[in-house]
ROPA-196579 format. One record per residue (C-alpha): residue in one letter; x, y, z. Coordinates in nm, 2 decimals, padded with zeros to 4 digits. Example, Ala and Ser with C-alpha at 12.3 -4.5 7.8 and 13.67 -1.06 7.14 Angstrom:
! residues 2
[site 'A'; [01.23; -00.45; 00.78]] [site 'S'; [01.37; -00.11; 00.71]] 
! end
This chain:
! residues 65
[site 'X'; [-10.04; 10.00; 16.22]] [site 'X'; [-09.69; 09.97; 16.39]] [site 'X'; [-09.61; 09.65; 16.17]] [site 'X'; [-09.63; 09.90; 15.88]] [site 'X'; [-09.40; 10.18; 16.02]] [site 'X'; [-09.11; 09.92; 16.10]] [site 'X'; [-09.11; 09.76; 15.79]] [site 'X'; [-09.06; 10.12; 15.61]] [site 'X'; [-08.83; 10.21; 15.86]] [site 'X'; [-08.66; 09.87; 15.80]] [site 'X'; [-08.68; 09.92; 15.43]] [site 'X'; [-08.52; 10.27; 15.44]] [site 'X'; [-08.22; 10.16; 15.63]] [site 'X'; [-08.18; 09.86; 15.43]] [site 'X'; [-08.15; 10.11; 15.11]] [site 'X'; [-07.91; 10.32; 15.32]] [site 'X'; [-07.69; 10.05; 15.47]] [site 'X'; [-07.73; 09.74; 15.25]] [site 'X'; [-07.80; 09.85; 14.87]] [site 'X'; [-07.48; 09.94; 14.64]] [site 'X'; [-07.53; 10.24; 14.46]] [site 'X'; [-07.38; 10.32; 14.15]] [site 'X'; [-07.16; 10.61; 14.13]] [site 'X'; [-07.29; 10.93; 13.98]] [site 'X'; [-07.04; 10.95; 13.72]] [site 'X'; [-07.09; 10.58; 13.59]] [site 'X'; [-07.45; 10.62; 13.62]] [site 'X'; [-07.44; 10.93; 13.38]] [site 'X'; [-07.24; 10.75; 13.14]] [site 'X'; [-07.43; 10.43; 13.12]] [site 'X'; [-07.76; 10.66; 13.06]] [site 'X'; [-07.58; 10.84; 12.80]] [site 'X'; [-07.53; 10.48; 12.65]] [site 'X'; [-07.88; 10.36; 12.72]] [site 'X'; [-08.02; 10.67; 12.54]] [site 'X'; [-07.80; 10.67; 12.23]] [site 'X'; [-07.87; 10.33; 12.15]] [site 'X'; [-08.29; 10.36; 12.22]] [site 'X'; [-08.23; 10.64; 11.96]] [site 'X'; [-08.03; 10.43; 11.74]] [site 'X'; [-08.27; 10.13; 11.80]] [site 'X'; [-08.62; 10.34; 11.75]] [site 'X'; [-08.46; 10.50; 11.42]] [site 'X'; [-08.38; 10.12; 11.30]] [site 'X'; [-08.72; 10.00; 11.40]] [site 'X'; [-08.88; 10.35; 11.21]] [site 'X'; [-08.64; 10.28; 10.88]] [site 'X'; [-08.76; 09.90; 10.88]] [site 'X'; [-09.12; 10.01; 10.90]] [site 'X'; [-09.10; 10.28; 10.61]] [site 'X'; [-08.93; 10.08; 10.39]] [site 'X'; [-09.18; 09.74; 10.46]] [site 'X'; [-09.49; 09.99; 10.42]] [site 'X'; [-09.33; 10.09; 10.09]] [site 'X'; [-09.31; 09.70; 09.99]] [site 'X'; [-09.66; 09.64; 10.09]] [site 'X'; [-09.81; 09.95; 09.92]] [site 'X'; [-09.62; 09.83; 09.61]] [site 'X'; [-09.71; 09.49; 09.62]] [site 'X'; [-10.10; 09.59; 09.65]] [site 'X'; [-10.08; 09.83; 09.36]] [site 'X'; [-09.93; 09.54; 09.15]] [site 'X'; [-10.23; 09.31; 09.23]] [site 'X'; [-10.47; 09.57; 09.24]] [site 'X'; [-10.42; 09.55; 08.82]] 
! end
């Protein structure tokens, strides 16, 4: 059990002392950039899906007669 406790203590110590954290302002800016690109990308995928669905539907109506 002491091995697990030592592991957890060492993990927290490494997080506190050895990990370089992104400054808060830069992190907020990066999060906004990721959100904007995620929304734009999802809109592009939605648009492509809508167009392709219409094309496939039109094609099947043509071959149906």
